[in-house]
All heavy atoms as an XYZ file, in Angstrom:
809
protein
N      62.605     64.855    -61.841
C      61.382     65.423    -62.370
C      60.777     66.352    -61.342
O      60.797     66.117    -60.131
C      60.409     64.297    -62.709
C      59.149     64.716    -63.325
S      58.198     63.266    -63.815
C      56.752     64.047    -64.409
N      60.254     67.460    -61.797
C      59.600     68.396    -60.890
C      58.110     68.565    -61.219
O      57.705     68.250    -62.344
C      60.298     69.757    -60.942
O      60.305     70.273    -62.258
N      57.388     69.023    -60.258
C      55.926     69.084    -60.370
C      55.456     70.477    -60.804
O      56.041     71.477    -60.394
C      55.293     68.733    -59.044
N      54.367     70.474    -61.530
C      53.641     71.702    -61.824
C      52.210     71.454    -61.404
O      51.611     70.457    -61.810
C      53.717     72.090    -63.313
C      55.174     72.335    -63.721
C      52.845     73.305    -63.583
C      55.373     72.609    -65.184
N      51.683     72.351    -60.555
C      50.349     72.216    -60.089
C      49.505     73.428    -60.540
O      50.014     74.495    -60.733
C      50.317     72.149    -58.551
C      50.990     70.939    -57.991
C      52.166     71.069    -57.275
C      50.465     69.700    -58.159
C      52.800     69.947    -56.772
C      51.086     68.576    -57.655
C      52.263     68.710    -56.963
N      48.216     73.175    -60.630
C      47.228     74.219    -60.921
C      46.356     74.366    -59.678
O      45.870     73.378    -59.172
C      46.418     73.842    -62.157
C      45.399     74.847    -62.596
C      44.793     74.494    -63.943
C      44.174     73.129    -63.950
N      43.409     72.825    -65.156
N      46.176     75.592    -59.188
C      45.372     75.840    -58.022
C      44.323     76.883    -58.375
O      44.659     78.013    -58.728
C      46.247     76.312    -56.866
O      47.206     75.373    -56.521
N      43.054     76.504    -58.239
C      41.949     77.394    -58.610
C      41.094     77.659    -57.370
O      40.588     76.731    -56.772
C      41.099     76.828    -59.742
C      41.935     76.476    -60.952
C      39.971     77.833    -60.125
C      41.170     75.716    -62.053
N      40.953     78.924    -57.054
C      40.068     79.310    -55.931
C      38.648     79.348    -56.472
O      38.376     79.989    -57.516
C      40.491     80.674    -55.346
C      41.907     80.606    -54.863
C      39.519     81.095    -54.246
C      42.549     81.921    -54.560
N      37.753     78.607    -55.829
C      36.374     78.505    -56.282
C      35.394     78.750    -55.113
O      35.772     78.569    -53.947
C      36.105     77.135    -56.835
C      36.929     76.795    -58.060
C      36.558     75.444    -58.640
C      37.228     75.274    -59.997
N      36.447     74.415    -60.861
N      34.218     79.104    -55.457
C      33.130     79.262    -54.465
C      32.302     78.008    -54.375
O      32.053     77.359    -55.391
C      32.231     80.430    -54.847
C      32.944     81.789    -54.911
S      33.740     82.276    -53.360
C      32.324     82.515    -52.279
N      31.888     77.656    -53.143
C      30.965     76.537    -52.973
C      29.644     76.894    -53.634
O      29.253     78.061    -53.663
C      30.779     76.257    -51.499
N      28.957     75.924    -54.172
C      27.700     76.125    -54.831
C      26.713     76.878    -53.942
O      26.464     76.501    -52.781
C      27.049     74.807    -55.270
C      27.783     74.180    -56.448
O      28.471     74.913    -57.191
O      27.656     72.945    -56.621
N      26.145     77.961    -54.472
C      25.126     78.722    -53.793
C      25.588     79.545    -52.604
O      24.798     80.058    -51.839
N      26.911     79.759    -52.483
C      27.439     80.498    -51.349
C      28.211     81.726    -51.789
O      28.860     81.702    -52.840
C      28.376     79.595    -50.513
O      28.951     80.344    -49.472
N      28.111     82.760    -50.993
C      28.929     83.975    -51.219
C      30.100     84.036    -50.243
O      30.815     85.006    -50.263
C      28.077     85.233    -51.110
C      27.103     85.367    -52.239
O      27.393     84.936    -53.360
N      25.958     85.932    -51.992
N      30.195     83.084    -49.345
C      31.199     83.098    -48.290
C      32.100     81.883    -48.278
O      33.258     81.981    -47.840
C      30.534     83.262    -46.908
C      29.789     84.561    -46.732
C      30.652     85.790    -46.825
O      31.810     85.760    -46.367
O      30.199     86.801    -47.379
N      31.595     80.713    -48.680
C      32.330     79.467    -48.556
C      33.175     79.230    -49.826
O      32.571     79.138    -50.918
C      31.409     78.279    -48.294
C      30.671     78.449    -46.970
O      31.284     78.970    -46.035
O      29.507     78.017    -46.898
N      34.435     79.135    -49.651
C      35.347     78.906    -50.802
C      36.176     77.667    -50.562
O      36.233     77.150    -49.481
C      36.271     80.127    -50.980
C      37.080     80.494    -49.774
C      36.690     81.296    -48.726
C      38.363     80.017    -49.448
N      37.663     81.338    -47.783
C      38.724     80.568    -48.189
C      39.266     79.167    -50.062
C      39.937     80.330    -47.554
C      40.496     78.914    -49.465
C      40.817     79.496    -48.228
N      36.814     77.216    -51.630
C      37.729     76.078    -51.576
C      38.779     76.234    -52.681
O      38.622     77.105    -53.551
C      36.984     74.747    -51.685
C      36.251     74.529    -53.001
C      36.868     73.780    -53.990
C      34.957     75.005    -53.201
C      36.199     73.580    -55.200
C      34.314     74.801    -54.388
C      34.921     74.099    -55.394
O      34.257     73.873    -56.596
N      39.798     75.411    -52.621
C      40.826     75.422    -53.652
C      40.846     74.057    -54.327
O      40.919     73.023    -53.687
C      42.231     75.707    -53.052
C      42.234     77.058    -52.350
C      43.304     75.688    -54.180
C      43.486     77.344    -51.555
N      40.738     74.087    -55.639
C      40.874     72.876    -56.452
C      42.326     72.801    -56.878
O      42.805     73.602    -57.612
C      39.933     72.992    -57.679
C      39.942     71.725    -58.507
C      39.016     71.880    -59.686
O      37.811     71.577    -59.532
O      39.500     72.299    -60.768
N      43.017     71.778    -56.368
C      44.435     71.547    -56.631
C      44.590     70.410    -57.632
O      44.070     69.307    -57.401
C      45.132     71.190    -55.278
C      46.592     70.724    -55.395
C      47.488     71.797    -55.983
C      47.087     70.325    -54.001
N      45.256     70.696    -58.750
C      45.397     69.683    -59.819
C      46.875     69.444    -60.135
O      47.599     70.437    -60.320
C      44.688     70.118    -61.075
O      43.322     70.406    -60.798
C      44.766     69.075    -62.194
N      47.281     68.215    -60.189
C      48.612     67.848    -60.656
C      48.513     67.826    -62.161
O      47.791     67.011    -62.745
C      48.962     66.446    -60.089
C      50.368     66.037    -60.514
O      50.883     66.463    -61.528
O      50.935     65.163    -59.777
N      49.248     68.704    -62.833
C      49.192     68.832    -64.285
C      49.591     67.552    -64.993
O      48.994     67.207    -66.013
C      50.099     70.017    -64.756
C      49.635     71.338    -64.149
C      50.164     70.107    -66.270
C      48.347     71.879    -64.642
N      50.572     66.843    -64.422
C      51.102     65.645    -65.104
C      50.093     64.520    -65.241
O      49.955     63.922    -66.294
C      52.344     65.144    -64.377
N      49.371     64.232    -64.136
C      48.474     63.086    -64.206
C      47.008     63.440    -63.959
O      46.148     62.572    -63.839
C      48.920     61.973    -63.255
C      48.928     62.426    -61.816
O      48.366     63.488    -61.481
O      49.507     61.674    -60.976
N      46.714     64.749    -63.851
C      45.352     65.265    -63.673
C      44.689     64.818    -62.374
O      43.459     64.856    -62.280
C      44.489     64.864    -64.885
C      44.935     65.531    -66.193
C      44.870     67.071    -66.185
O      43.878     67.646    -65.644
O      45.805     67.690    -66.665
N      45.474     64.432    -61.368
C      44.881     64.170    -60.047
C      44.340     65.467    -59.496
O      44.978     66.491    -59.591
C      45.931     63.630    -59.068
C      46.216     62.193    -59.195
C      47.212     61.738    -58.147
N      48.504     62.337    -58.452
C      49.580     62.291    -57.672
N      49.511     61.651    -56.525
N      50.737     62.829    -58.047
N      43.166     65.428    -58.896
C      42.514     66.596    -58.369
C      42.237     66.381    -56.876
O      41.726     65.316    -56.474
C      41.207     66.906    -59.100
C      40.476     68.070    -58.463
C      41.466     67.170    -60.575
N      42.566     67.365    -56.080
C      42.275     67.380    -54.639
C      41.448     68.613    -54.337
O      41.761     69.701    -54.884
C      43.568     67.407    -53.822
C      44.472     66.218    -53.995
C      43.961     64.977    -53.288
O      43.058     65.099    -52.437
O      44.469     63.876    -53.570
N      40.462     68.511    -53.535
C      39.647     69.612    -53.096
C      40.040     69.978    -51.689
O      40.030     69.121    -50.789
C      38.118     69.297    -53.155
C      37.720     68.857    -54.577
C      37.279     70.468    -52.663
C      37.937     69.902    -55.644
N      40.423     71.229    -51.480
C      40.942     71.692    -50.189
C      40.038     72.778    -49.638
O      39.853     73.798    -50.291
C      42.373     72.218    -50.353
S      43.453     71.084    -51.211
N      39.510     72.549    -48.448
C      38.519     73.491    -47.875
C      39.130     74.724    -47.245
O      38.449     75.681    -46.980
C      37.604     72.769    -46.899
C      38.328     72.266    -45.689
C      37.387     71.563    -44.719
C      38.116     71.232    -43.484
N      38.411     70.000    -43.095
N      40.452     74.670    -47.007
C      41.173     75.808    -46.426
C      42.656     75.692    -46.796
O      43.096     74.704    -47.357
C      40.957     75.919    -44.905
C      41.359     74.683    -44.152
O      42.353     74.028    -44.541
O      40.701     74.369    -43.157
N      43.429     76.704    -46.426
C      44.835     76.722    -46.757
C      45.656     75.684    -45.997
O      46.705     75.219    -46.476
C      45.414     78.117    -46.638
C      45.021     79.028    -47.777
C      45.392     80.469    -47.475
C      45.698     78.613    -49.060
N      45.240     75.340    -44.796
C      45.947     74.316    -44.048
C      45.831     72.990    -44.750
O      46.842     72.245    -44.885
C      45.438     74.223    -42.582
C      45.817     75.419    -41.710
C      45.063     76.683    -42.047
O      43.945     76.653    -42.571
N      45.677     77.814    -41.781
N      44.639     72.655    -45.200
C      44.432     71.397    -45.968
C      45.212     71.465    -47.280
O      45.826     70.502    -47.675
C      42.972     71.158    -46.183
C      42.695     69.854    -46.870
C      41.209     69.571    -47.067
O      40.332     70.372    -46.691
O      40.902     68.468    -47.608
N      45.159     72.638    -47.918
C      45.911     72.827    -49.187
C      47.422     72.576    -48.975
O      48.044     71.876    -49.760
C      45.635     74.210    -49.714
C      46.445     74.535    -50.966
C      45.960     74.190    -52.205
C      47.670     75.190    -50.879
C      46.686     74.461    -53.356
C      48.414     75.456    -52.018
C      47.912     75.098    -53.258
O      48.617     75.367    -54.376
N      47.935     73.118    -47.933
C      49.366     72.973    -47.633
C      49.749     71.514    -47.446
O      50.755     71.034    -48.000
C      49.711     73.763    -46.351
O      51.061     73.678    -46.050
N      48.917     70.749    -46.767
C      49.180     69.345    -46.561
C      49.057     68.566    -47.880
O      49.876     67.718    -48.173
C      48.191     68.750    -45.546
C      48.446     69.214    -44.154
C      47.406     68.725    -43.160
C      47.597     69.375    -41.806
N      46.461     69.131    -40.912
N      48.016     68.883    -48.658
C      47.796     68.151    -49.897
C      48.890     68.424    -50.935
O      49.329     67.489    -51.621
C      46.446     68.528    -50.516
C      45.242     68.108    -49.693
C      44.966     66.630    -49.840
C      43.658     66.308    -49.114
N      43.337     64.901    -49.202
N      49.325     69.668    -51.045
C      50.376     69.965    -52.043
C      51.694     69.317    -51.618
O      52.452     68.867    -52.453
C      50.493     71.490    -52.303
C      51.204     71.722    -53.643
C      51.221     72.203    -51.183
C      51.072     73.095    -54.227
N      51.925     69.248    -50.301
C      53.116     68.571    -49.816
C      53.058     67.058    -50.157
O      54.012     66.480    -50.617
C      53.264     68.753    -48.311
C      54.570     68.215    -47.763
C      54.757     68.523    -46.283
O      54.095     69.444    -45.763
O      55.570     67.809    -45.684
N      51.877     66.449    -49.944
C      51.704     65.044    -50.270
C      51.921     64.765    -51.731
O      52.617     63.840    -52.131
C      50.299     64.589    -49.843
C      50.073     64.476    -48.359
C      48.618     64.224    -47.990
O      47.773     63.936    -48.921
O      48.296     64.331    -46.799
N      51.281     65.557    -52.595
C      51.445     65.418    -54.028
C      52.903     65.656    -54.456
O      53.415     64.988    -55.353
C      50.517     66.324    -54.803
C      49.012     66.066    -54.679
C      48.211     67.112    -55.399
C      48.658     64.693    -55.196
N      53.525     66.645    -53.851
C      54.906     66.987    -54.167
C      55.886     65.889    -53.842
O      56.937     65.752    -54.464
N      55.543     65.008    -52.882
C      56.419     63.898    -52.546
C      56.647     62.968    -53.721
O      57.692     62.335    -53.827
C      55.852     63.105    -51.359
C      56.078     63.735    -50.028
C      55.713     62.814    -48.877
N      55.378     63.585    -47.738
C      54.238     63.594    -47.075
N      53.279     62.752    -47.414
N      54.040     64.371    -46.053
N      55.647     62.880    -54.588
C      55.780     62.028    -55.784
C      56.896     62.534    -56.688
O      57.331     61.832    -57.607
C      54.472     61.937    -56.561
C      53.397     61.200    -55.817
O      53.715     60.531    -54.789
O      52.231     61.304    -56.202
N      57.329     63.739    -56.490
C      58.349     64.398    -57.311
C      59.600     64.701    -56.489
O      60.360     65.595    -56.835
C      57.798     65.673    -57.940
C      56.565     65.397    -58.790
C      55.303     65.512    -58.220
C      56.669     65.047    -60.124
C      54.156     65.226    -58.968
C      55.526     64.781    -60.880
C      54.282     64.870    -60.288
O      53.164     64.599    -61.035
N      59.765     64.004    -55.372
C      60.919     64.260    -54.492
C      60.882     65.598    -53.847
O      61.905     66.147    -53.464
N      59.679     66.182    -53.739
C      59.526     67.503    -53.137
C      59.889     68.656    -54.073
O      59.867     69.804    -53.656
N      60.164     68.335    -55.311
C      60.537     69.359    -56.290
C      59.303     69.959    -56.981
O      58.790     69.396    -57.928
C      61.485     68.798    -57.366
C      62.780     68.323    -56.792
O      63.350     68.956    -55.917
N      63.254     67.191    -57.250
N      58.822     71.047    -56.460
C      57.674     71.737    -57.061
C      58.196     72.916    -57.854
O      58.729     73.884    -57.310
C      56.675     72.199    -55.972
C      56.156     70.949    -55.213
C      55.547     72.979    -56.607
C      55.262     71.294    -54.028
N      58.093     72.810    -59.163
C      58.624     73.828    -60.058
C      57.721     75.072    -60.096
O      58.203     76.181    -60.120
C      58.781     73.249    -61.475
C      59.304     74.240    -62.461
C      59.436     73.637    -63.832
O      59.752     72.435    -63.962
O      59.262     74.383    -64.807
N      56.420     74.825    -60.124
C      55.500     75.939    -60.349
C      54.128     75.604    -59.814
O      53.705     74.457    -59.846
C      55.413     76.231    -61.849
C      54.516     77.337    -62.245
C      54.459     77.559    -63.762
O      55.133     76.818    -64.499
O      53.726     78.458    -64.155
N      53.452     76.620    -59.291
C      52.039     76.522    -58.965
C      51.332     77.638    -59.704
O      51.635     78.820    -59.528
C      51.779     76.646    -57.447
C      50.297     76.577    -57.135
C      52.522     75.593    -56.640
N      50.419     77.254    -60.589
C      49.693     78.201    -61.430
C      48.363     78.561    -60.722
O      47.468     77.728    -60.686
C      49.403     77.635    -62.778
C      50.695     77.341    -63.543
C      50.412     76.644    -64.855
N      51.670     76.309    -65.527
C      51.754     75.444    -66.519
N      50.670     74.856    -66.997
N      52.928     75.199    -67.077
N      48.289     79.743    -60.161
C      47.144     80.163    -59.412
C      46.145     80.891    -60.331
O      46.517     81.661    -61.216
C      47.537     81.152    -58.315
C      48.117     80.446    -57.115
C      49.419     80.232    -56.858
C      47.360     79.875    -56.030
N      49.547     79.542    -55.663
C      48.326     79.332    -55.146
C      46.026     79.776    -55.726
C      47.964     78.697    -53.961
C      45.665     79.132    -54.575
C      46.632     78.609    -53.687
N      44.864     80.663    -60.048
C      43.784     81.423    -60.726
C      42.543     81.357    -59.817
O      42.583     80.707    -58.774
C      43.491     80.866    -62.114
O      42.991     79.523    -62.016
N      41.530     82.037    -60.239
C      40.270     82.014    -59.523
C      39.114     82.002    -60.495
O      39.277     82.491    -61.636
C      40.155     83.232    -58.579
C      40.007     84.552    -59.299
C      39.740     85.665    -58.331
C      39.437     86.980    -59.027
N      38.204     86.991    -59.747
N      38.001     81.445    -60.083
C      36.822     81.521    -60.905
C      36.310     82.953    -60.925
O      36.585     83.752    -60.012
C      35.725     80.625    -60.319
C      35.847     79.170    -60.770
O      36.747     78.855    -61.593
O      35.083     78.305    -60.273
N      35.573     83.280    -61.986
C      35.067     84.648    -62.152
C      34.102     85.053    -61.041
O      33.966     86.242    -60.745
C      34.356     84.789    -63.500
C      35.322     84.757    -64.653
O      36.547     85.022    -64.453
O      34.891     84.428    -65.769
N      33.460     84.102    -60.377
C      32.460     84.442    -59.386
C      33.034     84.630    -57.968
O      32.278     84.800    -57.009
C      31.342     83.405    -59.360
C      31.810     82.032    -58.838
O      32.974     81.711    -58.924
N      30.851     81.263    -58.362
N      34.359     84.567    -57.822
C      34.973     84.741    -56.518
C      35.019     86.230    -56.209
O      35.703     86.988    -56.893
C      36.389     84.135    -56.461
C      37.038     84.403    -55.096
C      36.338     82.639    -56.751
N      34.296     86.696    -55.161
C      34.247     88.119    -54.855
C      35.562     88.643    -54.260
O      36.344     87.853    -53.679
C      33.099     88.295    -53.864
C      32.797     86.927    -53.360
C      33.399     85.922    -54.334
N      35.811     89.942    -54.423
C      37.053     90.524    -53.908
C      37.281     90.277    -52.395
O      38.427     90.045    -51.985
C      36.894     92.036    -54.164
C      35.940     92.096    -55.318
C      34.982     90.925    -55.133
N      36.211     90.267    -51.579
C      36.441     90.071    -50.128
C      36.946     88.662    -49.840
O      37.693     88.458    -48.880
C      35.213     90.436    -49.332
C      34.101     89.447    -49.368
N      33.187     89.378    -50.419
C      33.775     88.448    -48.517
C      32.355     88.379    -50.165
N      32.686     87.789    -49.038
N      36.585     87.729    -50.674
C      37.093     86.344    -50.484
C      38.591     86.287    -50.879
O      39.383     85.661    -50.194
C      36.287     85.333    -51.328
C      34.850     85.245    -50.800
C      36.945     83.946    -51.308
C      34.711     84.734    -49.365
N      38.947     87.000    -51.960
C      40.350     87.065    -52.327
C      41.197     87.717    -51.226
O      42.291     87.273    -50.952
C      40.531     87.813    -53.653
C      40.019     87.036    -54.847
S      40.716     85.389    -55.004
C      42.477     85.753    -55.127
N      40.631     88.735    -50.577
C      41.333     89.360    -49.460
C      41.568     88.372    -48.314
O      42.644     88.316    -47.733
C      40.539     90.545    -48.937
C      40.532     91.723    -49.882
O      41.404     91.810    -50.808
O      39.677     92.611    -49.736
N      40.545     87.559    -48.023
C      40.652     86.547    -46.988
C      41.751     85.512    -47.348
O      42.585     85.171    -46.511
C      39.306     85.847    -46.747
C      38.311     86.815    -46.090
C      39.482     84.588    -45.901
C      36.889     86.312    -46.097
N      41.726     85.057    -48.571
C      42.695     84.045    -49.031
C      44.102     84.640    -48.975
O      45.034     83.984    -48.435
C      42.389     83.554    -50.424
C      43.487     82.658    -50.969
C      41.053     82.801    -50.460
N      44.294     85.874    -49.450
C      45.621     86.504    -49.406
C      46.092     86.654    -47.947
O      47.288     86.405    -47.682
C      45.578     87.882    -50.059
C      45.532     87.775    -51.584
C      45.657     89.205    -52.187
N      45.333     89.151    -53.581
C      44.163     89.558    -54.106
N      43.232     90.119    -53.345
N      43.943     89.457    -55.391
N      45.210     87.092    -47.046
C      45.600     87.239    -45.658
C      46.011     85.877    -45.047
O      47.054     85.786    -44.392
C      44.430     87.820    -44.858
C      44.728     87.939    -43.406
C      45.551     88.943    -42.914
C      44.166     87.053    -42.515
C      45.847     89.031    -41.572
C      44.470     87.109    -41.159
C      45.272     88.121    -40.660
N      45.238     84.855    -45.312
C      45.552     83.532    -44.771
C      46.868     82.977    -45.377
O      47.618     82.341    -44.676
C      44.393     82.568    -45.011
C      43.193     82.866    -44.134
C      42.100     81.809    -44.231
O      42.358     80.710    -44.676
O      40.978     82.169    -43.836
N      47.102     83.264    -46.671
C      48.337     82.835    -47.297
C      49.530     83.549    -46.656
O      50.567     82.909    -46.392
C      48.327     83.125    -48.793
C      47.426     82.213    -49.592
S      47.404     82.691    -51.302
C      48.352     81.369    -52.001
N      49.397     84.825    -46.394
C      50.455     85.589    -45.800
C      50.773     85.077    -44.377
O      51.941     84.913    -44.000
C      50.044     87.063    -45.723
O      51.018     87.815    -45.064
N      49.722     84.749    -43.642
C      49.878     84.219    -42.300
C      50.571     82.835    -42.328
O      51.491     82.596    -41.555
C      48.516     84.109    -41.643
C      48.515     84.051    -40.144
C      47.130     84.301    -39.587
C      46.370     83.008    -39.460
N      45.051     83.138    -38.882
N      50.158     81.977    -43.246
C      50.757     80.674    -43.402
C      52.213     80.780    -43.815
O      53.078     80.095    -43.267
C      49.988     79.849    -44.416
C      50.379     78.406    -44.608
C      50.300     77.608    -43.323
C      49.527     77.764    -45.685
N      52.533     81.705    -44.725
C      53.917     81.936    -45.163
C      54.769     82.326    -43.988
O      55.882     81.819    -43.795
C      53.970     82.998    -46.245
C      55.394     83.350    -46.659
C      55.460     84.541    -47.548
O      54.463     84.964    -48.150
N      56.652     85.120    -47.720
N      54.266     83.269    -43.178
C      55.014     83.740    -42.003
C      55.269     82.622    -41.049
O      56.418     82.424    -40.555
C      54.242     84.852    -41.298
C      54.934     85.432    -40.112
C      54.113     86.505    -39.466
C      54.812     86.949    -38.173
N      53.950     87.717    -37.328
N      54.251     81.775    -40.779
C      54.402     80.636    -39.866
C      55.460     79.647    -40.379
O      56.314     79.177    -39.614
C      53.093     79.897    -39.683
C      52.056     80.727    -38.908
O      52.432     81.746    -38.273
O      50.868     80.348    -38.933
N      55.434     79.359    -41.693
C      56.407     78.428    -42.265
C      57.825     79.004    -42.207
O      58.775     78.275    -41.834
C      56.000     78.075    -43.721
C      54.712     77.236    -43.734
C      57.151     77.313    -44.420
C      54.124     77.055    -45.105
N      57.942     80.302    -42.523
C      59.274     80.906    -42.474
C      59.819     80.965    -41.061
O      61.028     80.744    -40.847
C      59.198     82.299    -43.088
C      59.028     82.271    -44.585
C      58.844     83.630    -45.219
O      58.607     84.616    -44.490
O      59.021     83.728    -46.438
N      58.958     81.205    -40.100
C      59.410     81.231    -38.700
C      59.817     79.828    -38.278
O      60.818     79.674    -37.558
C      58.350     81.766    -37.781
C      58.198     83.267    -37.892
C      57.062     83.825    -37.028
O      56.344     83.027    -36.333
O      56.876     85.066    -37.014
N      59.093     78.829    -38.697
C      59.390     77.438    -38.327
C      60.702     76.958    -38.937
O      61.505     76.274    -38.297
C      58.233     76.536    -38.741
C      58.388     75.071    -38.362
C      57.175     74.277    -38.808
O      56.052     74.678    -38.518
O      57.413     73.219    -39.450
N      60.914     77.289    -40.233
C      62.092     76.820    -40.935
C      63.295     77.744    -40.817
O      64.435     77.328    -41.089
C      61.769     76.590    -42.444
O      61.463     77.853    -43.032
C      60.675     75.605    -42.618
N      63.038     79.018    -40.537
C      64.111     80.001    -40.493
C      64.596     80.408    -41.875
O      65.623     81.027    -42.031
N      63.767     80.084    -42.886
C      64.151     80.406    -44.281
C      62.962     81.079    -44.974
O      61.821     80.766    -44.743
C      64.530     79.164    -45.045
C      65.764     78.491    -44.525
C      66.113     77.267    -45.335
C      67.328     76.585    -44.800
N      67.685     75.412    -45.573
N      63.285     81.973    -45.901
C      62.280     82.614    -46.720
C      61.752     81.599    -47.775
O      62.539     80.826    -48.326
C      62.871     83.832    -47.415
O      61.955     84.347    -48.372
N      60.480     81.703    -48.051
C      59.889     80.828    -49.094
C      60.203     81.347    -50.496
O      59.976     80.654    -51.478
C      58.385     80.695    -48.906
C      57.930     79.954    -47.662
C      56.418     79.963    -47.596
C      58.453     78.556    -47.631
N      60.733     82.586    -50.584
C      60.928     83.203    -51.893
C      62.408     83.444    -52.189
O      62.756     84.344    -52.916
C      60.125     84.452    -52.009
C      58.657     84.192    -51.958
C      57.942     84.429    -50.849
C      58.014     83.658    -53.076
C      56.575     84.171    -50.792
C      56.660     83.355    -53.017
C      55.920     83.620    -51.878
N      63.319     82.649    -51.574
C      64.693     82.722    -51.889
C      65.465     83.955    -51.381
O      66.551     84.234    -51.809
N      64.822     84.729    -50.500
C      65.526     85.866    -49.911
C      66.486     85.328    -48.865
O      66.542     84.159    -48.581
C      64.490     86.811    -49.262
C      63.518     87.358    -50.295
C      62.294     88.051    -49.638
O      62.281     88.141    -48.396
O      61.422     88.457    -50.395
N      67.239     86.224    -48.256
C      68.197     85.829    -47.227
C      67.513     85.038    -46.120
O      66.362     85.316    -45.762
C      68.864     87.033    -46.602
C      69.900     87.678    -47.466
C      70.588     88.802    -46.717
O      70.705     88.755    -45.479
O      70.994     89.748    -47.388
N      68.233     84.051    -45.575
C      67.725     83.298    -44.436
C      67.543     84.253    -43.265
O      68.279     85.187    -43.111
C      68.684     82.185    -44.043
C      68.732     81.064    -45.075
O      67.927     81.101    -46.021
O      69.600     80.220    -44.924
N      66.568     83.957    -42.456
C      66.285     84.800    -41.304
C      67.252     84.530    -40.185
O      67.762     83.482    -40.009
C      64.855     84.578    -40.808
C      63.848     85.066    -41.809
C      62.461     84.905    -41.223
C      61.464     85.559    -42.177
N      60.146     85.605    -41.640
């Protein structure tokens, strides 16, 4: 069995700068709140263990009130995290040739 997760970028109440990711396991509706991408990475790995590490899909979205500059921050941090993981493992996360 493989996992499908839903990840929604949201803004903290009353803030224009503080964001978080709501991570939901589609199968059993477990919800984890992640204050940054490092926490998100750990939580999705933990949830993925229930499926033998087989994560089929992550469905990303954002709330309508998430401003563009926050999306830029999230994209930059995701890119940085991807690079760190690829350097650590020596493999691309997107099935490209091994490094």
